[in-house]
C-alpha positions in Angstrom: -93.6 13.9 -62.0 -95.1 17.0 -60.5 -98.6 15.6 -61.0 -97.7 12.6 -58.7 -96.5 14.9 -55.8 -99.0 15.4 -53.0 -98.7 18.9 -51.7 -100.6 17.9 -48.5 -98.0 15.2 -47.9 -95.2 17.7 -48.4 -96.8 20.2 -46.0 -97.2 17.5 -43.4 -93.4 16.8 -43.7 -92.7 20.4 -43.0 -95.2 20.5 -40.1 -93.8 17.4 -38.4 -90.3 18.9 -38.7 -91.5 22.2 -37.3 -93.2 20.6 -34.4 -90.0 18.9 -33.4 -88.1 22.2 -33.8 -90.5 23.9 -31.4 -90.0 21.2 -28.8 -86.3 21.9 -28.9 -86.8 25.7 -29.1 -88.4 25.6 -25.6 -85.4 23.8 -24.0 -82.0 24.9 -23.0 -80.5 23.7 -26.3 -76.8 23.7 -27.2 -75.3 25.5 -30.2 -72.4 24.1 -32.2 -70.4 25.7 -35.0 -70.1 24.3 -38.5 -67.0 24.5 -40.6 -68.2 27.8 -42.1 -68.7 29.2 -38.6 -72.5 29.2 -39.0 -74.5 27.8 -36.0 -75.9 24.3 -35.8 -78.4 22.9 -33.2 -80.1 19.7 -32.4 -83.2 21.2 -34.0 -81.4 21.4 -37.4 -80.4 17.8 -37.3 -83.8 16.4 -36.0 -85.7 18.4 -38.6 -83.4 17.0 -41.3 -84.0 13.5 -40.2 -87.8 13.9 -40.1 -88.0 15.4 -43.5 -85.6 13.0 -45.2 -87.5 10.0 -43.7 -90.9 11.4 -44.7 -89.9 12.2 -48.3 -87.8 9.1 -48.8 -90.7 6.9 -47.8 -93.2 8.7 -50.0 -91.0 9.4 -53.0 -88.1 6.9 -52.9 -87.0 7.6 -56.4 -86.4 11.4 -55.8 -83.0 12.3 -54.4 -82.8 14.9 -51.6 -80.3 17.8 -51.3 -80.5 19.1 -47.8 -78.3 21.7 -46.0 -77.7 19.2 -43.2 -77.3 16.1 -45.5 -74.4 14.7 -47.5 -73.6 16.9 -50.5 -72.7 14.6 -53.3 -70.2 15.6 -56.0 -71.7 17.5 -59.0 -70.7 14.5 -61.3 -73.4 12.6 -59.4 -75.9 15.4 -58.9 -75.9 16.6 -62.5 -77.8 13.4 -63.4 -80.7 14.5 -61.2 -83.4 16.0 -63.4 -85.8 16.1 -60.4 -84.8 16.5 -56.7 -85.9 17.9 -53.4 -84.0 20.8 -52.0 -84.5 21.2 -48.2 -83.5 23.6 -45.5 -84.6 21.8 -42.3 -84.2 25.0 -40.3 -83.8 28.2 -42.3 -82.7 31.0 -39.9 -80.7 29.1 -37.3 -79.4 32.4 -36.0 -83.0 33.6 -35.5 -83.7 30.3 -33.7 -80.7 30.8 -31.4 -81.7 34.4 -30.8 -85.3 33.1 -30.0 -87.0 35.8 -32.1 -89.3 33.3 -33.8 -88.3 34.2 -37.4 -87.2 30.8 -38.7 -88.8 28.4 -41.1 -88.8 24.9 -42.6 -88.2 25.0 -46.4 -89.0 22.2 -48.8 -88.8 22.6 -52.6 -89.2 20.3 -55.6 -86.9 21.2 -58.4 -87.2 20.0 -62.0 -84.7 20.8 -64.8 -83.1 23.3 -62.4 -86.4 25.2 -61.8 -88.3 25.1 -58.5 -91.8 23.9 -59.3 -93.3 23.3 -55.8 -92.5 25.0 -52.5 -93.5 24.7 -48.9 -92.4 27.1 -46.1 -93.7 26.5 -42.6 -93.3 29.1 -39.8 -93.4 27.0 -36.6 -93.8 29.8 -34.1 -96.8 31.3 -36.0 -98.1 27.9 -37.1 -98.5 29.4 -40.7 -97.9 27.3 -43.8 -97.1 28.8 -47.2 -97.1 26.5 -50.2 -97.3 26.5 -54.0 -98.2 24.1 -56.7 -99.7 24.2 -60.2 -102.8 26.0 -58.8 -100.9 29.0 -57.4 -99.5 30.2 -54.1 -101.4 29.8 -50.8 -101.2 30.5 -47.1 -102.8 28.5 -44.3 -103.1 30.1 -40.8 -103.2 27.8 -37.7 -102.2 24.8 -39.8 -102.0 22.5 -36.8 -105.7 23.0 -35.9 -107.0 21.5 -39.1 -107.7 17.8 -39.8 -106.5 17.2 -43.3 -107.4 13.9 -45.0 -107.2 15.1 -48.6 -105.8 17.7 -50.9 -109.3 19.2 -51.0 -109.3 19.7 -47.2 -106.1 21.6 -47.5 -107.3 23.8 -50.3 -110.6 24.5 -48.5 -108.7 26.4 -45.7 -106.0 27.9 -47.9 -106.0 31.6 -48.9 -104.6 32.3 -52.3 -101.8 34.9 -52.2 -100.3 37.1 -54.9 -97.6 39.8 -55.3 -98.5 43.4 -55.6 -98.6 46.1 -52.8 -100.3 49.4 -52.7 -99.3 52.4 -50.7 -95.8 53.2 -49.4 -93.2 51.3 -51.3 -91.9 48.6 -49.0 -88.5 46.9 -49.0 -87.9 43.8 -47.0 -84.3 43.1 -46.0 -82.5 40.5 -43.9 -82.5 41.0 -40.2 -78.8 39.9 -40.0 -77.4 40.6 -43.5 -77.9 44.3 -44.5 -75.0 44.8 -46.8 -73.6 48.2 -48.2 -74.9 47.1 -51.6 -78.4 46.7 -50.2 -78.3 50.1 -48.6 -77.2 51.6 -51.9 -80.1 49.8 -53.7 -82.6 51.2 -51.1 -81.2 54.7 -51.8 -81.9 54.3 -55.5 -85.5 53.3 -54.7 -85.9 56.4 -52.6 -85.0 58.5 -55.6 -87.5 56.6 -57.7 -90.4 56.2 -55.3 -89.9 58.8 -52.7 -90.9 57.5 -49.3 -89.6 54.0 -48.6 -90.5 51.7 -45.7 -87.8 49.2 -44.7 -89.1 46.0 -43.2 -86.7 43.7 -41.4 -87.3 39.9 -41.4 -85.4 36.7 -41.0 -85.1 33.5 -43.0 -87.3 32.9 -46.0 -90.1 35.0 -44.4 -88.8 37.7 -46.8 -90.0 35.7 -49.8 -93.3 35.1 -48.2 -93.8 38.9 -47.5 -93.3 39.6 -51.2 -95.5 36.7 -52.3 -98.4 37.8 -50.2 -98.2 41.5 -51.2 -96.9 42.8 -47.8 -93.7 44.0 -49.4 -92.7 45.2 -52.9 -89.2 44.0 -53.2 -86.5 41.9 -51.4 -83.0 42.7 -52.6 -80.3 40.2 -51.5 -76.7 41.3 -52.2 -75.1 38.9 -49.8 -74.3 35.2 -49.9 -77.1 32.5 -49.9 -77.2 28.8 -50.7 -79.7 27.0 -52.9 -81.6 25.6 -49.9 -82.1 29.1 -48.6 -84.1 30.2 -51.7 -85.6 27.3 -53.6 -88.9 27.0 -51.7 -89.3 30.8 -51.5 -88.7 31.2 -55.3 -91.3 28.5 -56.1 -93.9 30.3 -53.9 -93.0 33.8 -55.2 -93.2 32.7 -58.9 -96.5 30.9 -58.3 -97.8 34.2 -56.7 -96.9 36.1 -59.9 -93.5 37.4 -58.9 -89.9 36.7 -59.9 -86.6 35.9 -58.3 -84.0 37.3 -60.6 -80.2 36.7 -60.7 -78.6 40.2 -60.6 -75.9 39.1 -63.1 -77.8 37.1 -65.7 -81.2 38.9 -65.3 -82.7 35.4 -65.4 -84.5 33.4 -62.7 -82.2 31.7 -60.2 -81.3 28.1 -61.2 -80.8 25.1 -59.0 -78.6 21.9 -58.6 -75.7 23.9 -60.0 -72.1 22.8 -59.7 -71.6 25.5 -57.1 -74.5 25.5 -54.7 -74.0 29.2 -53.8 -76.5 31.6 -55.3 -75.6 34.8 -57.2 -77.0 38.0 -55.7 -80.7 38.4 -56.6 -83.8 40.6 -56.4 -87.3 39.3 -55.5 -90.3 41.3 -56.7 
């Protein structure tokens, strides 16, 4: 199945969604509140519609699990060996606060493992993606004319984990828990000087994947759509996203869509 997925097509879906998000970002948009008290905007809904329409047209046999979509019961979902996991607007709080640190996330999951990931950063016009060739970054995605996978690869920079110099820890801009602070203190004992980088949304995965940070500890709640694309990219870049309980990589399309705490490095 993975061989039939066009990474260019998937990046285009993320780009189209991101373009619509930016249109709304520059307006006086309204903010609603979901049942869990998290914010919801028109941008979340429009991005969801664009991605679902694009993926459904290109890959009608692959079901889609999106944060803003209908979440079917596990009895139905457990039959899905392959699925898309989508966060149409990761970092809605960052969007509402207008700090630019939000992303569009699309992942392909097979047998509970993310095997392809796309993360688009609309404000910076930067596209991260991964496939069987590795993990890549494209700056100024919108300025290129892509007609083939080769066109995309030609302007892509391969990225990999590994950072020299001061040990850098990337943490959530809005979720720095006491457990995270304790983890950072342990690292200080081990490495001495520590630099703490604050970032929103799945940008934290990207910073580790491209070697700009050593580790991203997450000891606070996340959902599968928050992490699937980031995990695919980090793993393709030579890193790992490890469940702090099982010490194994995070798994997807579980009965409970909430993730365990995890460490990215």
